[in-house]
C-alpha positions in Angstrom: -7.0 -18.6 13.1 -5.2 -21.6 11.5 -2.1 -20.6 13.5 -4.0 -20.7 16.8 -6.0 -23.9 16.0 -3.4 -26.0 14.2 -0.1 -24.8 15.7 -0.7 -23.5 19.3 -3.4 -26.1 20.1 -2.5 -29.3 18.2 1.2 -29.3 17.1 2.3 -31.1 20.3 -0.1 -33.9 19.5 0.4 -34.0 15.7 4.0 -33.3 14.9 3.6 -32.3 11.2 1.4 -29.4 12.3 4.6 -27.7 13.4 4.8 -26.4 9.8 2.1 -23.9 10.8 4.5 -22.3 13.1 6.8 -21.3 10.3 6.3 -17.8 8.9 7.5 -18.9 5.4 4.9 -21.7 5.3 2.0 -19.5 6.3 3.1 -16.6 4.0 3.1 -18.9 1.0 -0.4 -20.2 1.9 -1.6 -16.7 2.6 -0.4 -15.6 -0.8 -2.0 -18.6 -2.5 -5.3 -18.1 -0.6 -5.4 -14.5 -1.6 -4.7 -15.3 -5.2 -7.3 -18.1 -5.2 -10.0 -15.9 -3.7 -9.4 -13.1 -6.1 -9.4 -15.3 -9.2 -12.4 -17.4 -8.2 -14.5 -14.5 -6.9 -13.6 -12.2 -9.8 -16.2 -13.3 -12.4 -19.0 -13.3 -9.9 -18.0 -9.9 -8.5 -17.7 -8.4 -12.0 -21.2 -9.7 -12.9 -22.7 -8.2 -9.7 -21.1 -4.8 -10.5 -22.5 -4.9 -14.0 -25.9 -5.9 -12.6 -25.9 -2.9 -10.3 -24.5 -0.7 -13.1 -21.5 0.3 -11.1 -19.3 1.5 -14.0 -16.4 3.9 -14.3 -17.0 7.4 -15.5 -14.1 8.9 -17.5 -13.0 12.5 -17.1 -13.4 14.5 -20.3 -10.1 16.3 -20.0 -8.2 13.0 -20.0 -6.8 11.1 -23.1 -9.6 10.7 -25.6 -8.6 7.0 -26.1 -9.9 6.3 -22.6 -13.5 7.3 -23.4 -14.1 3.8 -24.7 -13.4 2.4 -21.2 -16.5 4.2 -19.8 -18.9 1.8 -18.1 -16.2 -0.7 -17.2 -17.1 -2.0 -13.7 -15.2 -0.2 -10.9 -14.8 -0.5 -7.1 -12.9 -3.7 -7.7 -10.8 -2.7 -4.7 -13.5 -4.3 -2.5 -12.4 -7.6 -3.9 -8.7 -6.8 -3.2 -9.4 -5.8 0.4 -11.5 -9.0 1.0 -8.8 -11.1 -0.6 -6.2 -9.6 1.8 -8.2 -9.5 5.0 -9.4 -13.2 4.9 -6.0 -14.9 4.3 -4.4 -12.6 6.9 -7.1 -13.6 9.5 -6.6 -17.3 8.6 -2.9 -17.6 8.5 -1.4 -14.8 10.8 -0.9 -14.8 14.5 -3.8 -12.6 15.6 -2.2 -11.8 18.9 0.3 -9.6 17.1 -0.7 -5.9 17.3 1.2 -5.1 14.0 -1.2 -7.3 12.1 -4.3 -5.5 13.5 -2.7 -2.1 12.7 -2.0 -3.0 9.1 -5.6 -4.3 8.7 -6.9 -1.2 10.3 -5.1 1.0 7.8 -6.2 -1.3 4.9 -9.9 -1.3 5.8 -10.1 2.4 7.0 -8.6 3.8 3.8 -10.7 1.2 1.8 -13.8 2.7 3.4 -12.7 6.3 2.4 -12.2 5.0 -1.2 -15.5 3.3 -1.1 -17.4 6.4 -0.1 -15.6 8.3 -2.8 -16.3 5.7 -5.5 -19.9 5.4 -4.4 -20.4 9.1 -4.7 -19.0 9.0 -8.2 -21.5 6.3 -9.1 -24.4 8.2 -7.7 -23.4 11.4 -9.5 -22.6 9.5 -12.7 -19.5 11.7 -13.0 -15.8 11.3 -12.3 -16.2 13.5 -9.2 -16.7 11.9 -5.8 -15.8 13.4 -2.4 -14.5 16.9 -2.4 -10.8 17.2 -2.2 -10.9 18.7 1.3 -13.2 16.0 2.7 -11.2 13.2 1.2 -7.9 14.7 2.4 -9.4 15.4 5.8 -10.6 11.8 6.3 -7.2 10.5 5.2 -5.4 12.7 7.7 -7.8 11.8 10.4 -7.1 8.0 10.0 -3.4 8.6 9.8 -3.6 10.6 13.0 -5.5 7.8 14.8 -2.8 5.3 13.6 -0.2 7.7 14.9 -1.8 7.8 18.4 -1.9 4.0 18.4 1.8 3.8 17.5 2.6 6.2 20.3 0.8 4.0 22.8 2.7 1.0 21.4 5.9 3.0 21.8 5.1 3.7 25.4 4.7 -0.1 25.9 8.1 -0.8 24.2 6.5 -2.4 21.1 7.4 0.3 18.6 10.4 2.5 17.9 10.0 6.1 16.7 13.4 6.1 15.1 13.9 5.9 11.4 16.5 3.8 9.5 18.4 5.7 6.8 19.7 3.8 3.7 23.5 3.5 3.5 24.0 4.8 7.1 23.5 2.0 9.6 24.5 4.1 12.6 22.3 7.1 11.8 18.7 6.6 13.1 17.0 9.9 13.8 14.3 9.8 16.4 11.0 11.5 15.4 10.0 11.9 19.0 11.7 14.9 20.7 12.4 13.3 24.1 14.3 16.3 25.4 11.1 18.3 25.7 8.8 15.7 27.3 9.4 17.1 30.8 8.2 20.6 29.9 4.4 21.2 29.9 4.7 24.1 27.5 6.5 22.1 24.7 4.9 18.8 25.5 2.7 18.9 22.4 5.5 19.9 20.1 7.5 16.9 21.1 5.1 14.7 19.1 4.9 17.1 16.1 7.7 15.7 13.9 6.4 12.2 14.4 2.9 13.1 13.3 4.0 15.3 10.5 6.2 12.6 9.0 3.6 9.8 9.6 0.7 11.7 8.0 2.9 12.7 5.1 4.0 9.2 4.4 0.6 7.5 4.8 -1.5 10.1 3.0 1.1 10.7 0.4 1.5 7.0 -0.4 -2.3 6.4 -0.6 -2.7 9.3 -3.0 0.4 8.4 -5.1 -1.1 4.9 -5.8 -4.4 6.6 -6.6 -2.8 8.9 -9.1 -0.9 6.0 -10.7 -4.1 4.1 -11.3 -4.9 5.5 -14.7 -3.9 2.7 -17.1 -5.1 -0.9 -17.2 -3.0 -3.0 -14.8 -0.4 -0.2 -14.2 -0.9 0.4 -10.4 -1.8 -3.1 -9.5 1.2 -4.5 -11.3 3.5 -2.1 -9.5 1.8 -3.1 -6.2 2.8 -6.7 -6.9 6.4 -5.5 -7.1 6.2 -3.3 -4.1 4.4 -5.7 -1.8 6.8 -8.5 -2.9 9.7 -6.3 -1.8 8.0 -5.5 1.5 7.5 -9.2 2.0 11.3 -9.7 1.8 12.0 -6.8 4.1 9.5 -7.8 6.8 10.9 -11.3 6.8 14.5 -10.2 7.0 13.7 -7.8 9.8 12.1 -10.5 12.0 14.6 -13.3 11.2 17.4 -13.8 13.7 20.2 -14.8 11.3 19.2 -12.5 8.4 18.8 -9.5 10.7 22.2 -10.2 12.2 23.9 -10.7 8.8 22.3 -7.5 7.4 23.0 -5.7 10.6 19.4 -4.7 11.1 17.7 -3.9 14.4 15.7 -7.1 14.7 12.0 -6.8 15.7 10.3 -10.3 16.0 6.9 -8.7 15.8 7.5 -7.7 12.1 7.7 -11.4 11.1 3.9 -11.7 11.1 3.7 -8.7 8.7 5.3 -11.0 6.2 2.0 -12.9 6.0 0.1 -9.7 5.5 2.5 -8.6 2.7 2.3 -12.0 1.2 -1.5 -11.8 1.1 -1.2 -8.3 -0.5 1.1 -9.8 -3.1 -1.3 -12.7 -3.9 -4.4 -10.4 -4.0 -2.6 -8.0 -6.3 -1.6 -10.8 -8.7 -5.2 -12.2 -8.6 -6.7 -8.8 -9.4 -4.1 -8.2 -12.2 -5.7 -11.3 -13.9 -8.8 -9.2 -14.5 -7.3 -5.7 -14.5 -4.7 -6.5 -17.2 -5.1 -4.6 -20.5 -7.9 -4.5 -21.7 -9.3 -4.3 -18.2 -12.5 -6.2 -17.2 -12.6 -4.3 -13.9 -11.0 -1.2 -12.3 -9.9 -1.1 -8.6 -11.3 2.4 -8.0 -10.3 4.5 -5.0 -11.3 1.8 -2.6 -8.4 -0.3 -4.0 -5.8 2.4 -4.7 -6.2 4.2 -1.4 -6.2 1.1 0.7 -3.2 -0.5 -1.0 -1.2 2.7 -0.8 -1.9 3.2 2.8 -1.1 -0.4 3.7 2.2 -0.2 1.9 3.2 2.8 3.9 2.0 1.5 7.2 4.1 -1.6 6.8 7.1 0.5 5.9 6.6 2.6 9.1 6.2 -0.6 11.2 9.5 -2.1 9.9 11.3 1.3 10.1 11.9 1.6 6.4 10.1 4.8 5.7 12.8 6.3 3.6 13.3 3.1 1.6 9.7 3.3 0.6 10.7 6.0 -1.8 12.5 3.4 -3.9 10.1 0.5 -3.3 7.3 2.6 -4.6 9.5 4.7 -6.9 7.1 4.9 -9.8 4.3 5.9 -7.5 6.5 8.7 -6.2 7.3 9.9 -9.7 3.7 9.9 -10.7 2.8 12.0 -7.7 5.7 14.4 -8.3 4.6 14.9 -11.9 1.2 16.1 -10.8 2.7 18.4 -8.1 5.2 19.9 -10.6 2.6 20.3 -13.3 0.1 22.1 -11.0 2.8 24.2 -9.4 4.3 25.2 -12.7 0.9 26.1 -14.2 -0.1 28.2 -11.2 3.2 30.1 -11.0 4.2 30.4 -14.6 1.0 29.5 -16.6 3.1 26.9 -18.4 3.0 23.1 -18.2 6.1 20.9 -17.8 4.4 17.8 -19.1 1.9 17.4 -22.0 -0.4 15.9 -19.4 -0.2 14.7 -15.8 0.1 12.2 -14.2 3.3 11.0 -15.9 1.8 8.0 -17.7 -0.6 10.4 -19.5 2.4 12.4 -20.7 3.8 9.3 -22.5 0.4 8.6 -24.0 0.4 12.1 -25.4 3.8 11.4 -26.9 2.2 8.6 -28.8 3.3 5.6 -26.7 0.9 2.6 -26.8 -0.8 2.0 -23.4 0.5 -1.6 -23.1 4.1 -0.4 -23.8 3.8 2.3 -21.1 2.5 -0.2 -18.6 5.2 -2.8 -19.2 8.0 -0.2 -19.2 6.8 1.3 -15.9 6.6 -2.2 -14.4 10.2 -2.8 -15.4 11.3 0.5 -13.9 9.4 -0.3 -10.7 11.1 -3.7 -10.5 14.5 -2.1 -10.9 13.8 0.5 -8.2 12.5 -2.2 -5.8 15.6 -4.4 -6.4 17.8 -1.3 -5.7 15.9 -0.8 -2.4 16.7 -4.4 -1.4 20.4 -4.0 -2.2 20.7 -1.0 0.2 20.2 -3.4 3.1 23.8 -4.5 2.8 25.3 -1.4 1.2 25.5 0.6 4.4 
């Protein structure tokens, strides 16, 4: 909105308004706007949640020390989503389709999380949507996003190739073009693309959801991950940086820098209230939307594989659950004392605050490693 009003309409008359044409300027203000909204609206939002008795219900099989957190206001992800959407609408170029796709993923997965959280509040138990319904809705939204991406691909606005870290010349295409002329195999030509896309988006959203078990843990890691994505989106859309790093430049990804900046600012603002001891929890509405947004940005900038390192701790948390469940079903033995991974360290006697900070440090190291791979190819 500001981009259209202050840059496209008035910058020729008022020279200083040219600043609004710079992505860096708008990203900084989008981040600050998101941070401001989250911090200012936080106390009011918490008081409303308390008034409506929207509190967290703690699962009985979890760590006993968490029982004292029962009743803490949840569904704080609504505040995060609002604090990302408003700055993005204010500061981004709204003619850019990448912006609308990122917002679609954020809001759609936020709605799934909202339904799940609201069901938990109504039942007054830590059980919301059934696993099948929740997973089905996630897959459906990811599929819709995939269809939109294929339409954009047909219009030359999106590439179905993937960048591979350390190998600049190796970019496998997820769309099997060789079979597109055959009616029999036409549907199968799109199968690898949809399988990878659904796996990335659904997996990422659930990984953040599983990590959200300690005060400030998931949102602190999101600050790191969204900050790294801000750097990547800017580099991919910048002429000189893309040339220097030998990246395939896509000017459309520049505007995603503003979205990622807003995500970073909103995450920082929410951390203000979610830090240990938490005054509010983000709930599924926050974790699912943030995880999906992170993965959609990675898909749009063609850094799907690099997402493994950017969200490294999220990946480890999800893997710990998969390994724990698989091991118990196959061998009737557990690998970890408790899953996800952060609960394992709690069972070992680590203090909650120490686990959180150490996971943040590990997440930062992995994100920095991801950024170094841009040149180490």
